[in-house]
Backbone as CSV, one residue per row, in Angstrom:
resi,resn,N_x,N_y,N_z,CA_x,CA_y,CA_z,C_x,C_y,C_z
1,UNK,14.798,9.597,8.275,13.696,8.862,8.692,12.484,9.281,8.150
2,UNK,11.685,8.060,7.733,10.203,8.818,7.494,9.032,7.426,8.325
3,UNK,8.244,8.381,8.690,7.219,7.772,9.735,5.824,7.256,8.485
4,UNK,5.720,6.053,8.574,4.490,5.706,7.909,2.783,5.506,9.010
5,UNK,2.096,6.010,8.644,0.908,5.486,9.407,-0.131,5.304,8.577
6,UNK,-0.450,4.294,8.695,-1.617,3.447,8.075,-2.936,3.613,8.633
7,UNK,-4.152,3.645,8.049,-5.414,3.736,8.294,-6.714,3.580,7.458
8,UNK,-8.180,3.662,7.719,-8.783,3.196,6.798,-9.376,1.750,7.008
9,UNK,-8.442,0.814,7.242,-8.912,-0.426,7.318,-10.446,-0.940,8.079
10,UNK,-10.699,-1.907,7.643,-11.975,-2.133,8.532,-12.768,-3.918,8.100
11,UNK,-13.948,-4.032,8.237,-14.613,-4.922,7.477,-15.635,-4.707,6.733
12,UNK,-15.445,-5.451,5.689,-16.534,-5.282,4.488,-16.880,-6.548,3.987
13,UNK,-18.372,-6.639,3.207,-18.624,-7.537,2.748,-18.101,-7.581,1.310
14,UNK,-18.356,-9.040,0.907,-17.658,-9.209,-0.350,-18.108,-8.085,-1.450
15,UNK,-17.860,-7.734,-2.523,-18.350,-6.706,-3.404,-18.205,-5.596,-2.988
16,UNK,-17.786,-4.962,-1.871,-17.549,-3.559,-1.583,-16.169,-3.189,-1.454
17,UNK,-16.280,-2.180,-0.603,-15.252,-0.927,-1.246,-14.278,-0.548,0.086
18,UNK,-13.258,-0.073,-0.054,-12.276,0.527,1.392,-11.050,1.165,0.730
19,UNK,-10.756,2.345,1.367,-9.915,3.118,1.396,-8.843,3.173,2.260
20,UNK,-7.798,2.812,1.746,-6.596,2.862,2.941,-5.877,4.344,2.135
21,UNK,-5.418,5.048,3.825,-4.289,5.572,3.482,-3.189,5.756,4.315
22,UNK,-2.195,6.233,4.148,-0.667,5.973,4.568,-0.261,7.327,4.803
23,UNK,-0.035,7.852,6.060,0.515,9.224,6.127,1.724,9.412,6.646
24,UNK,2.537,9.841,5.645,4.246,9.936,5.817,4.432,11.349,6.737
25,UNK,5.329,11.216,7.604,6.396,12.370,8.184,7.417,11.669,8.480
26,UNK,8.627,13.082,8.688,10.153,13.100,8.564,10.622,13.833,7.277
27,UNK,11.212,12.889,6.398,11.713,13.669,5.410,10.830,13.407,4.302
28,UNK,11.174,14.300,3.289,10.443,14.696,2.114,10.037,13.569,1.549
29,UNK,8.565,13.362,1.343,7.921,11.931,0.988,8.159,11.480,-0.481
30,UNK,8.164,13.070,-1.011,8.420,13.224,-2.590,9.709,12.655,-3.252
31,UNK,10.391,11.984,-2.130,11.367,11.377,-2.872,11.863,9.943,-2.797
32,UNK,10.728,9.316,-2.030,10.178,8.278,-1.989,9.149,7.660,-2.659
33,UNK,9.453,6.255,-3.516,8.646,5.550,-4.143,7.826,5.148,-2.815
34,UNK,6.600,4.865,-3.385,5.754,4.221,-1.989,4.834,3.409,-2.474
35,UNK,4.611,1.821,-1.788,4.083,0.899,-2.232,3.116,0.580,-0.570
36,UNK,2.107,-0.532,-1.454,1.293,-1.274,-0.337,1.690,-2.730,-0.508
37,UNK,1.826,-3.175,0.891,2.136,-5.128,0.499,0.768,-5.448,1.695
38,UNK,0.466,-6.536,1.722,-0.024,-7.464,2.488,0.195,-8.650,2.846
39,UNK,-0.078,-8.937,4.163,-0.208,-10.125,4.673,-1.162,-10.985,5.295
40,UNK,-1.674,-12.220,5.216,-2.805,-13.125,5.742,-2.020,-13.713,6.869
41,UNK,-2.783,-14.249,7.279,-2.119,-15.216,8.430,-1.873,-16.489,8.228
42,UNK,-0.759,-16.893,8.337,-0.166,-17.895,8.173,0.753,-17.890,6.063
43,UNK,0.435,-16.632,5.814,0.918,-16.723,4.585,2.441,-15.405,4.728
44,UNK,2.846,-15.505,3.342,4.417,-14.735,3.413,3.533,-13.434,3.101
45,UNK,4.039,-11.962,3.391,4.032,-10.629,2.967,4.037,-10.615,1.290
46,UNK,3.158,-10.171,0.655,3.059,-10.103,-0.878,2.554,-8.995,-1.201
47,UNK,3.338,-8.790,-2.521,3.379,-6.994,-3.024,1.835,-6.884,-3.660
48,UNK,1.320,-5.607,-3.648,0.046,-4.831,-3.776,0.226,-4.490,-4.870
49,UNK,0.586,-3.439,-4.783,0.389,-2.228,-5.782,1.787,-1.208,-5.036
50,UNK,2.560,-0.428,-6.420,3.487,0.358,-5.985,3.096,1.893,-6.796
51,UNK,3.902,3.044,-6.456,3.908,4.060,-7.193,5.127,4.431,-7.555
52,UNK,5.258,5.435,-8.395,6.929,6.066,-8.465,6.892,7.187,-7.695
53,UNK,7.939,7.820,-7.063,7.693,8.681,-6.318,7.206,10.110,-6.984
54,UNK,7.020,9.815,-8.295,6.656,11.146,-9.006,4.889,11.202,-8.911
55,UNK,4.550,9.999,-8.924,3.009,9.414,-9.224,2.865,9.281,-10.873
56,UNK,4.260,9.094,-11.423,3.701,8.848,-13.031,3.776,7.845,-13.621
57,UNK,4.251,6.630,-12.557,4.070,5.087,-13.025,3.666,4.347,-12.105
58,UNK,2.295,3.566,-12.274,1.895,2.784,-10.895,2.348,1.337,-11.083
59,UNK,2.247,-0.014,-10.305,2.391,-1.360,-10.673,1.080,-1.962,-9.932
60,UNK,1.063,-3.121,-9.984,-0.025,-3.737,-9.600,0.318,-5.493,-9.794
61,UNK,0.203,-5.770,-8.446,-0.431,-7.662,-8.446,-1.263,-7.658,-9.129
62,UNK,-1.072,-8.772,-9.849,-2.223,-9.491,-11.099,-3.167,-9.841,-10.140
63,UNK,-2.953,-10.234,-8.987,-4.472,-10.430,-8.265,-5.421,-9.168,-8.041
64,UNK,-4.780,-7.860,-8.010,-5.831,-6.767,-7.389,-6.140,-6.014,-8.989
65,UNK,-5.166,-6.013,-10.086,-5.232,-5.441,-11.332,-6.676,-5.109,-11.414
66,UNK,-7.158,-4.204,-11.637,-8.629,-3.708,-11.865,-9.669,-3.630,-11.431
67,UNK,-8.887,-3.714,-9.628,-9.976,-3.446,-8.896,-9.236,-2.432,-7.794
68,UNK,-7.794,-2.452,-7.419,-7.217,-1.649,-6.927,-6.806,-0.532,-7.650
69,UNK,-6.830,0.795,-6.936,-5.788,1.861,-7.667,-5.374,2.501,-6.611
70,UNK,-3.532,2.672,-6.609,-2.676,3.316,-6.160,-2.509,4.839,-6.091
71,UNK,-2.333,5.522,-5.398,-2.283,6.932,-5.613,-1.433,7.711,-4.622
72,UNK,-1.237,8.878,-4.815,-0.660,9.312,-3.790,-0.384,11.076,-4.079
73,UNK,-0.784,11.931,-3.053,-0.358,13.496,-2.505,0.906,13.539,-2.045
74,UNK,1.730,13.750,-2.889,3.293,14.737,-2.481,2.930,16.039,-1.192
75,UNK,1.833,16.804,-1.957,1.989,17.886,-0.893,1.274,17.713,0.553
76,UNK,0.306,16.834,0.409,-0.473,16.660,1.792,0.572,15.222,1.986
77,UNK,1.947,15.004,1.621,2.423,13.321,2.446,1.698,12.673,2.817
78,UNK,0.505,11.951,1.295,-0.034,11.237,1.654,0.060,9.891,0.623
79,UNK,-0.058,9.161,1.023,-0.762,7.834,0.068,-1.860,7.113,-0.038
80,UNK,-2.305,6.728,-0.992,-3.742,5.646,-0.535,-3.569,4.525,-1.662
81,UNK,-4.663,3.733,-1.503,-5.119,3.059,-2.101,-6.481,2.576,-1.963
82,UNK,-7.565,2.794,-2.988,-8.398,2.669,-3.522,-9.054,1.167,-3.521
83,UNK,-9.468,0.355,-2.900,-10.031,-1.090,-3.002,-11.361,-1.232,-3.282
84,UNK,-11.791,-1.847,-4.417,-13.461,-2.171,-4.921,-13.393,-3.663,-5.119
85,UNK,-14.327,-3.718,-5.299,-14.830,-5.527,-5.522,-14.065,-6.127,-4.613
86,UNK,-14.214,-5.940,-3.426,-13.265,-6.814,-2.639,-13.601,-8.238,-2.501
87,UNK,-12.526,-8.719,-2.446,-12.852,-10.534,-1.967,-12.487,-11.155,-1.005
88,UNK,-13.104,-12.030,-0.342,-12.608,-12.627,0.868,-11.009,-12.871,1.291
89,UNK,-10.491,-13.208,-0.183,-8.816,-13.456,-0.149,-8.305,-12.303,-0.395
90,UNK,-8.860,-11.125,-0.164,-8.250,-10.066,-0.270,-7.900,-9.635,1.758
91,UNK,-8.392,-9.899,2.482,-8.269,-10.227,3.487,-7.307,-10.438,4.182
92,UNK,-6.856,-9.101,5.294,-5.142,-9.609,5.388,-4.658,-8.023,6.198
93,UNK,-3.356,-8.023,6.650,-2.965,-6.908,7.288,-2.580,-5.986,6.375
94,UNK,-2.907,-4.848,5.835,-2.237,-4.029,4.499,-0.910,-3.014,5.416
95,UNK,0.150,-3.003,4.704,1.052,-2.402,5.039,1.908,-0.845,4.097
96,UNK,1.940,-0.029,4.446,2.281,0.692,3.392,3.909,1.021,3.585
97,UNK,4.527,0.990,2.244,6.075,1.071,3.075,6.677,2.026,1.792
98,UNK,7.899,2.725,2.020,8.612,3.750,1.365,9.724,3.357,1.299
99,UNK,10.451,3.489,-0.193,11.411,3.110,-0.811,12.425,4.543,-1.215
100,UNK,13.443,4.558,-0.919,14.474,6.063,-1.551,14.653,5.988,-2.947
101,UNK,14.528,7.250,-3.292,15.045,7.197,-4.658,16.150,6.927,-5.155
102,UNK,16.912,7.371,-4.270,18.540,6.869,-3.956,19.252,5.398,-4.019
103,UNK,18.234,4.204,-3.969,18.312,3.439,-3.613,17.917,2.524,-5.073
104,UNK,18.354,1.144,-5.294,17.848,0.381,-6.309,16.420,0.021,-6.303
105,UNK,15.438,0.446,-6.889,14.530,-0.244,-6.605,13.416,-1.363,-7.374
106,UNK,13.234,-2.718,-6.771,12.334,-3.010,-7.309,11.098,-3.443,-6.783
107,UNK,10.334,-2.767,-7.327,8.825,-2.482,-6.356,8.139,-3.534,-5.882
108,UNK,8.563,-4.762,-6.808,7.309,-6.079,-5.899,8.284,-6.564,-4.620
109,UNK,9.401,-6.298,-4.447,10.529,-6.692,-3.397,10.660,-6.170,-2.374
110,UNK,9.984,-6.816,-0.893,9.809,-5.339,0.486,11.209,-5.757,1.100
111,UNK,12.513,-6.476,0.333,13.679,-5.782,0.431,13.926,-4.312,-0.269
112,UNK,13.259,-3.970,-1.319,13.717,-2.702,-1.383,12.944,-1.232,-0.638
113,UNK,12.506,-1.759,0.632,11.928,-0.562,1.365,12.560,-0.860,2.487
114,UNK,12.687,0.902,2.751,13.630,1.224,3.599,12.404,1.381,5.008
115,UNK,11.222,1.764,4.865,10.228,2.167,5.974,9.343,1.839,5.759
116,UNK,8.169,1.375,7.031,7.123,0.479,7.101,6.270,1.131,7.821
117,UNK,4.849,0.976,7.691,4.179,1.559,8.566,3.746,0.381,9.676
118,UNK,2.998,0.264,10.289,2.375,-0.731,11.496,1.572,-1.559,11.051
119,UNK,0.751,-1.262,10.203,-0.604,-2.168,9.057,-1.546,-1.635,9.490
120,UNK,-2.746,-2.105,8.808,-4.468,-2.203,9.203,-5.056,-2.759,8.644
121,UNK,-5.428,-3.449,9.352,-6.512,-4.674,9.294,-7.641,-4.581,8.159
122,UNK,-7.406,-5.458,7.278,-8.529,-5.478,6.028,-9.099,-6.829,6.295
123,UNK,-10.664,-6.693,6.581,-11.260,-8.305,6.459,-12.743,-7.931,5.618
124,UNK,-12.412,-9.045,4.424,-13.383,-8.849,3.967,-14.674,-10.076,3.994
125,UNK,-15.962,-10.104,4.335,-17.035,-11.016,4.860,-17.429,-11.569,3.320
126,UNK,-18.025,-13.266,3.026,-18.121,-13.321,2.244,-20.023,-13.462,2.324
């Protein structure tokens, strides 16, 4: 069992930056791939960014590539996403998720993830 708690959301103007954090507890965080998803009102949850368990490889949705950076610190059981040049269309609830390395991992599919946080709201004003 892994518990995930997101923090760092808030209200920011377009062009601004936020850094979201995901604190993991329970089983060894370093044995889980980690991702960020988001869900805007009236829309389906969508993939944002992912990072392998070792931190060696990252993946991004086209909509955030070049603006967002995912990272992790396994020693601290923490995951992060740095979000720069924010746009109003980035407004959503952001969720971190963890997928065991023991399973098949399709990084962009929410069905690959065993554990989810409660989400943190990000609002970007124009």
